N, C-alpha and C positions, 0 to 999 in steps of 0.2 A: 462565576465569569472570569474567565482569565481576559488579561489585558491583551491586544492585539501586538504578537512580535513586530520589532521595528523592522524596516527596509534594511535596515545597515545592519541588524543580525542577519537577515535572510541571508543580503549578498558575501556574508563573511563568511558564510560557510562552503567548502571548497565543493566543488560538482564530484569530485569522485566520492565525495563523504556522503552526499545528498544519494548519490546512485548507490550506498552501499545500505545506508538506509531501508532503501524502497527495495533492495533484494531479499532484504530480513525482515522488511513488513509484510512483503507477498509473497512468505513463504517461498522461497529462490533462491536458497543461500548455494545453490550448485552452481547458481551462475554467479558468483562473487569471486572467483579467480579469471572470469573472461571481460575482456572489455576493455581493458588496464590501457591501450591506446586511445581509446575512443575518451575516455574519461580525462586522461589526462591532456587529450587536444582539443577539448571542447572548452570553452571560456563560459557555455551557457549550459543547464541541464536542460533547455529544451532544445540544444541542438546536438548533446549526449545523447537525447533520446531518439531522435530520429535519427542517429547514426546507427543506433544499436537496431531499432525496428526497419533501416536496411539491412543492414546485417544477417538478421533472422527470416527477414521475408527472403533474402538470396537464396537463403539457407533451404527454406522451405519451396522455392522453384527447382533447386535441382534433384530435390527428389520427386517434384511434383506435387501441385496444389493439392492437399485431401479432398476426396469426393464424397458426396453421400446421397441416398435415396431422394428424391424429388419427384413430386407429384406434378404433372402436368397433363394439358389438353392436345389432342391434335385429330384434325380427322385423316384417316389413311385409307387406303383401299386394303379391302378385308379385315382383320378385326384383330385389337393390342391392345392388352389388359382386359379394360372393365368399357363397353360399350353402354355410351351414355343417347336413350333410346330415345330419351324427350327432344336433345337437343338435333339427333339426327334427322327425327321425322319430320321438324319444324324445318329442319333446312333442305328435305328433300334427298338428303346422302344416299339413303338406300338403291332409288332408283339409279345413280349416277354409280352403282358398285364400291361406295364408301361408307365410312364408319366414322363416326366421332364416336373415341374412346378417351381412356383416362389409364393413365400408365404410370407407373415409375422407372426413373432411368438415373444410373450415377452421372451428377454433375460438380464442376467446380465454384459454379455459382451459388455458392451457400453463403448463409448469414457471418461467419467467421472470416467470409476471404474478401465479403463484401466489406465487413470492418476493414480491414488490413487494406485495400483499394483504397477508401474513402480516407481512411488516413493519411495515407503516402500521398495521395493528390494535394490534400490538403497543407501536408506538412511543405511538399513541391513547389509551393506560391509566397509560402510564409518567408520573408525574408528576414527573418531572426533566426532560420535556421543555419546557424555562423559555423567558422572556425577559427581558430588563431592563423589560418594562413587562407589566403584569399582564392586561393588557385584549389584549396581542398576543397573550399564550400562550394565552389563551381563545381567541381567534380561531385560534391554529396548532390548535390541539387540534379546534377545531370543523370545519376545515378538512381534516386529517385524516382525521374520521369520514366527514365529506359524497367523500373519495375512496374510502373503503372501499367506503361504498354505490354508488356508481358502478361500483363492479367486482364490481358483485354477478352475472356469470356464470362470476366466476373461484372457485375453490377455496381455503377456505384449507387448507394443508399443515402436516407438521411438518417442518420442517426441520433437513436433519441437513449433517454436514460435506462429504457426498462432494455433496451437491446441485448445489453451484455449480461442480463440477467437470464435473456432466453439461450445464451450458450452454454451448451451440455460436453464438456470434454471429458475426457476417459483418459488412463493411462496410457493409452494408445497416442494421443492428442500433446503429448508430451511437450514437443515441438512449436508449438502453437502456444503454450501459455506464457511463455515473456512476452511476446509480442503483440495479443492481446490485452495482457496486461499494463503495457504501456499504452497502447490505442486506449483503453480505460483509462488513465490517469490522466493522458493530452484530451481527451473530450470533457472528462469532468470538468479540466478547467477552461472548457468551452474555448479553446483555441480555434481559427487566430483570434488577434485582436488587436485595436489600436493604442494599447499601451505598449508603451516602451520598457526596455531594462528586460531582464531575465523573466520574462513572464509565468513559466512553469515555477519558480521559487516564489514570486510575489502572489501568486494567486493563492497556491497554498499558505503563506502568511495569512492573510485576508479572508482566508476562509480557516479562523480557529480549528472549529470543528475536524475538518479533514487531518490540516498539520497534528493537531496532537494526537489525532487516533494515527497517524502514523509512526510519531515518534513511540508513542504507546506499546504498538502491535512490534514496532522494530526491539525496542528495549525486552520487552518479555521474550522474543522468540532467537534473540540473542544470546539471556541466558538460559532457556532452554537448550541450544546449543552447548554452551561452554560452560556450564556449574555440572557438573555430571554428578556433584553429590545432591543435588537439590530439584526438588518438585516444585516445577515454576508453572503455576497457573491463574485465572483469572476467579475469584471464588465469592460466591453471594453468601452474606451475613443477615443476620437476623436481630430486629432489637429482644434483647431478656426482656419480655414483656409479658407481668404475671398475671395479666386479665385477658393477654392474646388478643388485643383491640385487631379486629377486621382492617381499619384504618392504617394500623404500624407499617410505612413500607420498608423493602430491603434493602439493601448496601450492596455493590458489587465493588470491589478494589480490582483496581489497576492488573496488580499482580499480587499473588502470595508467595512465598519461598518457604518452601519447608526442607528442614534436609529428613532424609531420606533412613537416618540411623538417631537412635537415642542419644542426646534426651530430646529430639526435634527440634531443633531450633526454628522459631517462625520469624519472618520480617513481610511484613507487607508494606509495599511499594506504592506511592500514588504521582504519576506523574503530572509534569503540571508546562503545558507549553505557555509561556507568558512573554513579555517584554523586560518585565521588572522582578526580578526574585525578592528585593525589600522594596518596604515602600516605607513613608513618612509618618512616625507617629503624630499623637497631640501635639507634641513638642518640638516637631520638626525632625526629630533622631529616627535614623533608619529603622525601621525592624521587621521581624520575619511577617509575610503577611497571614492574619490569623486568620481569616476564612479557611484558608489551606491546613491551618493548625486543628482548628476545630474537626476538619472532616477525618482527617488521620488519627487523632485523639478518640471518636467516636467508633474507630474501626477498633482502635487496640480495646477501649476500656469497655466496650459494651461486649464483649466475647468473655471476659475473664472469670466466667462461672464455669468454661466448656475446660476446664484444668490448666497444670501449671505448665506446658507451653503457653498457652495464654494470657498465662498472667506474667510470662517473661517476653512477650512478644515486643519484636523493637518494630520501627517504623521509619520510613525513609521517604522525604519527600525529594523528587528528583526533577530538576530542572534542566533543558536544554540552553546552554548561551553560548557565545561567540566572543572569544579575548576576554572572555570573566570567571573568576572561580571563588568559589564558596563551599565550605564545608564544615558546618557548627552542630553541635553535638547538644542537645537538653536532656535531663532524666527527670519525669513527669510520674511522678506515684509508681514508679518500679518500672517505666517502660523507657528503653532510649530510643531518642527521636532526632535523627540523622536531615538535616538538608544541605542537602547537597547538589553542587552541579557537574553535567559533563561537556567541556567545551568541543564544539563541532566543528569548530574553527582549524584545532589543530591536527596533524597527522592522521589517516586513522589507525594507525597501530596506538598511536596513544589513548584516541579513545576509544580502543579496546581494551587495553590496560586499565583506563579509567572504569571503566561498568565494570570489569572483573575486580577491582581492589575494591569498589563500594561493598562487596560482601564477604570478602574474603578475610580480612584480618580478623583473627582467634576462630576460625571455623571451620578449617582443614580445606577449605574449597581447594578443588581440584579444576585448573581448567581444562575444557574439554578440545 
């Protein structure tokens, strides 16, 4: 179990860096060159998310909100769609020349638009949606209220955890991908709240599973994009059990990097999101965290029977830190183990350089 990241660590991560991490984790790297002004001018991640959500919703409104067919019922003169005979007979509609009909019509009052409007309404009344400039903060709140009014035909809803799983976006809905991802994050963080400070970051810090998953997805997707000579994937490993015991568990790596050309260098990376990379040993001296080493050791040693690349496989324990740096190496029974950090408080360019350098030395890795 990872120990919870400290608030100080989370507060040290620049909003711009948190934004880039989210884009990689969401598989939305196409937006990484956008919204620089919002990122630089927002003192909090929540403020940035509000500004980007407002900007992307404004673009949707310019093109008109997407419509979809919705089933509705209405009493009409004549016949439209399918006649509801039971209801029409009960209400004596036929005698008056009317019929209760069920029919489909194109409507903007869809789930995706309902989620957008509801999220904007909540952001518009949240005092933590701020900016370094008080005037711009007021302008943002005013813009959000204008966007809500422009979505007058969309019904606010009570958003549940299952609402986002019901969304079905296609390639034609690309313009909805980013705003809905922001909505999903904000509602996962259960905003608004009475907590002070940058809730979007502190909530992620409190929810270890959420931020560990985000950090893992960010690193994996970053390497997929930038390491052109490696295949990068999460890999399921099995124990080399000679009797094939049915209770033997499987193991899944956070990511496995395999070079595409011989001799097929293998690097298993395990990401950890924890406040402390080192811990005190029995006599007080700082040591690597043994439980993390044991996990990586098992990933490496249990696969040696699969061939030479597996017998020479390397392992990296990767920790995100703010203001701290660690890069140490062990060689254990032929396997090179590296315990390293990436400082998320540094400039984004330095974060990128660090991640590429971690697997570059001696590997002939090309940065994409």
